[in-house]
C-alpha positions in Angstrom: -20.4 34.1 13.7 -21.4 32.2 10.6 -19.7 29.1 11.9 -21.6 29.3 15.2 -24.9 29.7 13.4 -24.1 26.7 11.2 -23.3 24.5 14.2 -26.5 25.6 16.0 -28.5 24.9 12.9 -27.1 21.4 12.6 -27.6 20.8 16.3 -31.3 21.9 16.0 -31.8 19.6 13.0 -30.2 16.7 14.8 -33.0 16.9 17.5 -35.8 16.5 14.9 -37.4 13.1 14.8 -40.6 11.6 13.4 -42.3 8.7 15.1 -44.4 6.3 13.0 -46.7 3.7 14.5 -48.0 0.5 13.1 -50.8 2.3 11.2 -48.2 4.5 9.5 -49.3 7.7 11.2 -46.3 10.0 11.9 -45.7 12.5 14.6 -42.8 15.0 14.3 -41.1 15.5 17.7 -38.1 17.5 19.0 -36.2 15.0 21.2 -32.8 14.9 22.6 -30.9 11.7 23.3 -32.3 11.4 26.8 -35.8 11.6 25.5 -35.0 8.9 23.0 -33.5 6.6 25.6 -36.6 7.0 27.8 -38.8 6.0 24.9 -36.6 3.2 23.4 -34.5 0.8 25.4 -31.1 1.5 23.8 -27.7 2.7 25.0 -26.1 6.1 24.5 -23.4 4.5 22.3 -26.2 3.3 19.9 -27.4 6.9 19.5 -23.9 8.0 18.5 -24.1 5.6 15.5 -27.1 7.6 14.1 -25.9 11.1 15.2 -26.0 13.5 12.3 -23.0 15.4 13.5 -20.8 12.3 13.6 -19.6 10.2 10.6 -20.3 6.5 11.0 -20.3 3.9 8.2 -23.5 2.3 7.1 -24.5 -0.3 9.7 -27.5 -2.3 10.8 -27.4 -3.4 14.4 -29.9 -5.6 16.3 -30.5 -5.0 20.0 -32.8 -6.7 22.4 -35.8 -4.6 21.6 -34.7 -2.3 18.7 -32.8 -2.2 15.4 -30.3 0.6 15.0 -30.2 1.7 11.3 -27.6 4.0 9.8 -27.7 3.9 6.0 -26.4 7.2 4.6 -29.1 9.8 5.2 -31.5 7.2 6.7 -30.9 7.1 10.4 -33.6 5.3 12.3 -34.5 3.3 15.4 -37.0 0.5 14.7 -38.9 -1.3 17.4 -41.5 -4.0 17.2 -44.3 -1.4 16.8 -42.7 2.0 16.2 -40.1 3.7 13.9 -38.1 6.7 15.0 -36.6 8.4 11.9 -34.1 11.2 12.2 -34.3 14.5 10.3 -37.7 13.9 8.7 -37.7 17.3 6.9 -34.5 16.5 4.9 -35.2 16.4 1.2 -33.8 12.9 0.9 -35.7 11.6 4.0 -39.2 12.9 3.0 -39.7 10.2 0.4 -38.8 7.6 3.0 -41.4 9.0 5.4 -44.0 8.9 2.7 -43.2 5.3 1.8 -43.4 4.3 5.5 -46.8 5.9 5.8 -48.0 3.8 2.9 -46.4 0.5 3.7 -46.2 0.2 7.4 -49.9 -0.7 7.9 -50.2 -4.5 7.8 -52.3 -6.0 5.0 -55.9 -6.5 6.1 -56.8 -10.2 6.6 -60.0 -11.7 5.3 -61.5 -11.8 8.8 -60.3 -8.4 9.9 -63.1 -6.3 11.2 -65.6 -9.0 10.5 -68.1 -10.8 12.8 -67.5 -14.3 14.1 -70.0 -16.7 12.7 -72.3 -18.5 15.0 -70.8 -21.9 14.2 -67.2 -20.7 14.6 -65.7 -21.4 18.0 -63.7 -18.7 19.7 -60.7 -21.0 20.4 -60.5 -21.8 16.6 -60.5 -18.1 15.8 -57.8 -17.4 18.4 -55.7 -20.1 16.9 -56.2 -18.7 13.4 -55.3 -15.2 14.6 -52.1 -16.5 16.2 -51.1 -18.3 13.0 -51.8 -15.1 10.9 -49.6 -13.2 13.4 -46.9 -15.7 12.8 -47.1 -15.7 9.0 -47.6 -12.0 8.7 -44.5 -10.1 7.7 -43.3 -8.5 10.9 -43.6 -4.7 11.4 -39.8 -4.3 11.9 -39.1 -6.0 8.6 -41.6 -3.8 6.7 -39.8 -0.8 8.1 -36.4 -2.3 7.3 -37.5 -3.1 3.8 -38.6 0.5 3.1 -35.2 1.8 4.3 -33.2 -0.7 2.3 -35.3 -0.1 -0.8 -35.0 3.7 -0.4 -31.2 3.4 0.1 -30.6 1.1 -2.8 -32.8 3.2 -5.1 -31.0 6.4 -3.9 -27.5 4.9 -4.6 -28.6 3.5 -8.0 -30.0 6.9 -9.0 -26.7 8.6 -8.1 -24.9 5.9 -10.1 -27.1 6.5 -13.2 -26.5 10.3 -12.9 -22.8 9.7 -12.7 -22.9 7.4 -15.8 -24.9 10.0 -17.7 -22.2 12.6 -17.1 -19.1 10.4 -17.2 -19.4 8.5 -20.5 -19.9 11.5 -22.7 -17.0 13.3 -20.9 -14.7 10.3 -21.4 -15.6 10.1 -25.1 -15.0 13.8 -25.5 -11.6 13.5 -23.8 -10.6 10.7 -26.2 -11.5 13.0 -29.1 -9.8 16.1 -27.8 -7.2 16.2 -25.0 -7.5 19.5 -23.3 -7.0 20.9 -19.8 -10.8 21.5 -19.5 -11.7 17.9 -20.5 -9.0 16.5 -18.2 -10.2 18.5 -15.2 -13.8 17.5 -15.9 -12.9 13.8 -16.0 -10.8 14.2 -12.8 -13.8 15.6 -10.9 -16.0 12.8 -12.2 -13.4 10.2 -11.2 -13.3 11.7 -7.7 -17.1 11.6 -7.5 -17.1 8.0 -8.7 -14.5 7.0 -6.0 -16.6 8.5 -3.2 -19.8 6.9 -4.5 -18.1 3.5 -4.8 -17.0 3.8 -1.2 -20.6 4.5 -0.1 -22.1 1.6 -2.1 -19.3 -0.7 -0.9 -20.1 0.1 2.8 -23.8 -0.8 2.3 -22.9 -3.9 0.4 -20.4 -5.1 3.0 -23.0 -4.5 5.8 -25.6 -6.6 4.0 -23.1 -9.3 3.2 -21.9 -9.4 6.9 -25.5 -9.8 8.0 -26.2 -12.6 5.5 -23.1 -14.4 6.7 -24.2 -14.5 10.4 -27.4 -16.3 11.2 -27.3 -15.1 14.9 -27.1 -11.5 13.8 -30.2 -12.0 11.6 -32.0 -13.8 14.4 -31.5 -10.8 16.7 -33.5 -8.6 14.3 -36.7 -10.6 14.9 -38.2 -8.2 17.4 -41.8 -9.2 17.1 -40.9 -12.9 17.6 -39.1 -12.0 20.8 -41.9 -9.7 21.9 -44.6 -12.3 21.3 -42.6 -15.1 22.9 -43.2 -17.7 20.3 -41.3 -19.2 17.4 -42.3 -19.5 13.8 -43.6 -22.8 12.4 -40.2 -23.7 10.9 -38.2 -22.9 14.0 -40.9 -24.6 16.2 -39.9 -27.9 14.5 -36.3 -27.3 15.5 -37.0 -27.2 19.3 -34.3 -28.1 21.7 -33.9 -31.7 22.4 -32.5 -33.2 25.6 -30.7 -36.5 25.5 -29.4 -38.3 28.5 -26.5 -40.7 28.7 -26.4 -42.1 32.2 -26.5 -39.2 34.5 -25.3 -36.6 32.0 -27.6 -34.6 29.7 -26.8 -32.4 26.7 -29.0 -29.9 25.0 -29.0 -29.2 21.3 -29.6 -25.6 20.5 -32.2 -24.9 17.8 -31.1 -23.3 14.6 -32.8 -19.9 14.2 -35.5 -19.6 11.6 -34.3 -16.6 9.5 -35.6 -17.6 6.0 -37.9 -14.6 5.5 -35.3 -12.1 6.6 -32.6 -13.8 4.6 -34.7 -13.6 1.5 -35.3 -9.9 2.2 -31.7 -9.1 2.6 -30.6 -11.2 -0.4 -33.0 -9.3 -2.6 -31.5 -5.9 -1.7 -28.0 -7.4 -1.7 -28.4 -8.4 -5.3 -29.7 -4.9 -6.1 -26.8 -3.1 -4.4 -24.4 -5.6 -6.1 -25.9 -4.5 -9.4 -25.1 -0.9 -8.5 -21.6 -1.9 -7.6 -21.2 -3.7 -10.9 -22.2 -0.5 -12.7 -19.6 1.4 -10.9 -17.0 -1.3 -11.5 -17.8 -1.1 -15.2 -17.5 2.7 -15.2 -14.1 2.4 -13.4 -12.9 0.0 -16.0 -14.0 2.4 -18.8 -12.2 5.2 -17.1 -9.1 3.0 -16.7 -9.3 2.1 -20.4 -9.7 5.7 -21.4 -6.6 6.7 -19.3 -4.6 3.9 -21.0 -5.7 5.3 -24.4 -4.8 8.8 -23.4 -1.4 7.7 -22.2 -0.9 5.9 -25.5 -1.8 9.0 -27.3 0.5 11.1 -25.2 3.3 8.6 -25.7 2.8 8.8 -29.5 2.9 12.6 -29.3 6.0 12.4 -27.2 7.6 10.1 -29.8 6.7 12.6 -32.6 8.3 15.4 -30.7 11.4 13.3 -30.2 11.5 12.6 -34.0 11.2 16.3 -34.7 13.9 17.1 -32.2 16.1 14.4 -33.9 15.7 15.9 -37.4 16.2 19.4 -36.1 19.4 18.4 -34.3 20.7 16.7 -37.4 19.8 19.7 -39.6 21.5 22.0 -37.1 24.7 19.9 -37.2 24.8 19.9 -41.0 24.2 23.6 -41.2 26.9 24.2 -38.6 29.4 22.1 -40.7 28.4 24.0 -43.8 28.8 27.4 -42.1 32.1 26.4 -40.6 33.6 25.3 -44.0 32.3 28.3 -45.8 33.6 30.6 -43.1 37.1 29.0 -43.1 37.5 29.1 -46.9 36.0 32.6 -47.1 38.5 34.0 -44.7 41.7 32.1 -45.9 41.6 32.2 -49.7 44.5 34.3 -50.8 43.8 37.8 -51.9 45.7 37.3 -55.2 43.2 34.5 -56.0 40.2 36.8 -56.0 41.0 37.9 -59.6 40.2 35.1 -62.0 39.8 32.5 -59.3 36.3 33.3 -57.9 35.0 30.0 -59.0 37.1 28.3 -56.3 34.9 29.7 -53.5 31.8 28.9 -55.5 32.7 25.2 -55.8 33.7 25.1 -52.2 30.3 26.3 -51.1 28.5 23.9 -53.5 30.5 20.8 -52.5 30.1 21.6 -48.8 26.3 21.9 -49.3 26.2 18.6 -51.1 28.3 16.9 -48.4 26.1 18.3 -45.5 22.9 17.3 -47.3 24.3 13.8 -47.8 25.2 13.6 -44.1 21.6 14.7 -43.1 20.0 12.1 -45.4 22.4 9.4 -44.1 21.3 10.2 -40.5 17.6 10.1 -41.4 18.1 6.8 -43.2 20.0 5.3 -40.3 17.2 6.4 -37.9 14.5 4.8 -40.0 16.5 1.6 -40.5 17.0 1.3 -36.7 13.3 2.1 -36.0 14.1 5.3 -34.2 11.6 7.2 -36.3 8.5 6.1 -38.3 8.8 5.5 -42.0 
């Protein structure tokens, strides 16, 4: 019964979306996958990537009219003028929604909302508006930047929390090796491994995007929607050259400079988080090496103690054997006036056994079997 309630609760949460427009205003909606597909031109397989009930690695995929974003708890569909964000009431998603509300509205231009001067021609104003639209940071990139910033900050915060707990625990373990401290470090190491895997997935996705210019070009939704290229890409238009009756067309290189700079900034940030985790892993490895050295030293001390105990046991056994033999086999007639014989047998046997023990200890130190 409890399992069914949990599944139903998760299914209900997975239908919760918030739609944010270009002005940053949000509307919470209850949508299933068919409603989403009617609103956004994407395939059902794209919705599986951001399904809360399925486990997909971090990924950023560009489609013809949308960007599919799956970064840990941030699961979104970004178009040229809207953002659909999943599970908006989640504690980790609420700050993302607030940041989208603040940063999605475009910066107001100097002529925005103003009156055209009498001596300003409409054609000149239209040309300026078109240039401003080109130079303005696209809507989809503002939304993408908020998601990347939130994800990088989230992972960095988890890393700092882990560092705060791990370093004192490791230092305490080096001071006192106990079951409690070992179990505590084991749990921290497991948490570090899981967090490293999450950070690595985000890092790999950003690196893969940066390595492929075509994948980055697909993310320019506003450019495709407006049907014009940026000034830089406009200077790289296709050229047709003819040689006799044959013609060849040179494809333009995509202008992806602004997106590349955006991705590089957050790649550097996630790389810094990765370096923190790498440093923590090295510290854990060094601590483990130190603990192993300490355990080896304790093991050696136990071996030394066992060696001395075994040597002492052998000497005592010889002493007991000699004393028992002579005590049982001295003639009865010697007991009167010859008691000193047994006394000297015991004394000499003790001296011989002690000498044997000291010889064994000196040999062990000479050979380096025990510490001096």
